[in-house]
C-alpha positions in Angstrom: 0.0 0.0 0.2 1.7 2.9 -0.9 1.1 6.3 0.9 -0.1 9.3 -0.6 0.4 13.1 1.2 -2.5 14.5 2.7 -3.2 17.3 5.4 -0.3 18.7 7.0 1.9 15.5 6.5 -0.8 12.9 7.3 -1.4 10.5 4.7 -3.8 8.1 2.9 -2.7 5.2 4.4 -4.1 6.7 7.9 -7.4 6.0 5.8 -7.1 2.8 4.4 -6.7 1.7 7.9 -10.0 2.4 8.8 -12.0 0.8 5.8 -15.3 -0.1 7.8 -15.5 3.6 9.1 -14.8 5.3 5.5 -17.8 2.6 4.1 -20.6 3.3 6.6 -22.2 6.6 5.5 -23.1 9.0 2.4 -19.4 10.2 1.4 -21.2 13.6 0.7 -21.9 13.8 4.6 -18.4 13.2 5.5 -16.7 16.4 6.1 -13.3 15.3 7.1 -10.8 12.3 7.4 -10.8 10.4 10.9 -7.7 11.7 12.3 -7.6 11.7 15.9 -6.3 14.7 17.7 -3.2 14.0 19.5 -4.0 14.0 23.7 -1.6 17.0 23.9 -3.8 19.0 21.5 -7.3 17.9 22.8 -6.1 19.2 26.5 -4.7 22.8 24.5 -8.3 22.9 23.0 -10.4 22.6 26.1 -8.0 24.3 28.3 -8.8 27.3 25.6 -12.3 27.2 25.8 -12.3 28.0 29.2 -15.0 25.4 30.2 -17.0 25.6 33.2 -18.5 22.5 35.1 -21.7 22.1 33.7 -21.4 23.5 30.6 -22.1 21.4 27.3 -19.6 20.7 25.1 -20.6 19.3 21.6 -17.6 17.9 19.6 -18.3 17.4 15.7 -16.9 14.5 14.3 -16.3 13.0 17.8 -14.1 10.0 16.4 -12.7 8.0 19.2 -14.2 10.5 22.0 -10.8 11.7 23.2 -12.4 15.0 23.4 -15.7 14.3 25.0 -13.8 11.8 27.5 -11.4 14.5 28.8 -14.2 17.4 29.0 -16.1 15.1 31.4 -13.3 13.7 33.4 -11.4 17.0 33.4 -14.0 19.7 33.5 -17.0 18.2 34.4 -18.8 19.1 31.4 -21.5 17.5 29.7 -20.4 16.0 26.3 -22.3 15.2 23.4 -20.3 13.8 20.3 -21.8 13.7 17.0 -20.3 11.2 14.7 -21.4 9.3 11.3 -20.0 6.2 12.1 -21.6 3.7 14.1 -18.5 1.8 14.9 -16.7 4.9 16.1 -20.0 5.5 18.1 -20.2 2.1 19.7 -16.7 2.0 20.6 -16.7 5.4 22.1 -20.0 4.5 24.2 -17.8 1.4 25.5 -15.3 3.6 26.8 -17.4 5.9 28.4 -19.5 3.1 30.2 -16.5 1.5 31.3 -14.9 5.0 32.8 -18.2 5.1 34.5 -19.3 8.6 32.7 -22.5 7.9 30.5 -24.1 10.7 32.9 -22.0 13.1 31.7 -21.3 11.5 27.7 -23.5 11.2 24.8 -22.7 10.4 21.5 -24.8 10.3 18.8 -25.1 9.1 15.3 -25.8 11.9 13.0 -24.7 14.2 10.4 -23.2 17.0 11.8 -24.9 19.8 9.5 -27.9 18.8 10.4 -28.2 18.5 14.3 -29.4 21.3 16.7 -26.3 23.0 18.5 -28.3 25.3 20.4 -27.9 23.6 24.0 -23.9 23.7 23.5 -21.8 26.1 25.4 -18.5 24.9 23.2 -18.4 23.2 20.1 -15.0 21.6 19.0 -13.9 20.7 15.6 -11.2 19.0 13.6 -12.6 19.7 10.1 -11.6 20.8 6.9 -11.2 24.5 6.1 -14.1 23.9 3.4 -16.4 21.7 5.9 -16.2 24.4 8.6 -17.2 27.1 5.6 -20.5 24.5 5.5 -20.9 24.0 9.2 -20.5 28.2 9.6 -24.4 29.0 8.7 -25.3 26.6 11.5 -23.1 28.1 14.0 -24.2 30.7 13.6 -27.7 29.9 13.8 -27.7 27.9 16.7 -25.1 29.2 19.0 -25.6 31.9 21.7 -23.6 35.1 22.4 -20.7 33.9 24.3 -20.5 30.1 22.9 -16.9 29.3 22.3 -15.8 27.5 19.4 -12.7 25.8 19.2 -10.9 24.4 15.6 -8.0 22.4 15.4 -6.0 22.9 12.6 -8.5 24.8 10.2 -10.0 28.3 10.5 -13.6 29.2 10.3 -13.2 31.8 7.4 -14.9 35.0 7.8 -14.7 34.7 11.6 -12.0 36.6 13.5 -10.3 34.1 16.4 -10.3 35.8 20.2 -7.1 33.5 20.5 -4.8 31.4 18.1 -2.4 29.3 19.7 0.6 27.2 17.6 1.7 23.9 19.1 4.1 21.5 17.9 3.4 17.6 18.7 5.0 14.7 17.6 7.0 16.8 14.6 3.6 18.4 13.6 2.7 21.6 13.4 -0.7 22.4 15.4 -3.0 25.6 15.0 -5.6 25.9 17.5 -8.4 28.3 16.7 -10.5 29.9 19.5 -13.8 31.6 18.4 -16.6 33.5 20.7 -19.8 34.4 19.6 -20.0 37.6 19.8 -22.8 39.4 22.8 -25.5 41.5 20.9 
């Protein structure tokens, strides 16, 4: 199998290693490849969001659930994952149950472009810039003033980041963007 460059040094080999996941949904619904964020990046994303206990964190494209689990364990936040892959939803909920976090963490198998985000205080994303552009109208429609959006590696065009953090992790450069929905 040949690796083909993709996204900041990642390769298609990563995608080929999860063929069951890649074939379970309509390709048009897939807004980014499944590439887990390193735990150090997850920790920094959630720290940047300044999560308070009891706030609601939505992770759009929640993958293996590491953002959800970290938000619940470290911040006592209520965490909701939106994920297309039924396999990833099941494996995440298995981890959540093993950790006893089922009262704080839920995962929904759904298209993140079709989900009501109004309960969220914080939204985390690791999607492509073009996908963020497709998601932006939903963020603007549903999020209340003061809500925060934290994006790993890809900006939301047309929005001004409140804060930008650059990290080097395992030889890879990561940029984390923090956005805050303006108060009227």
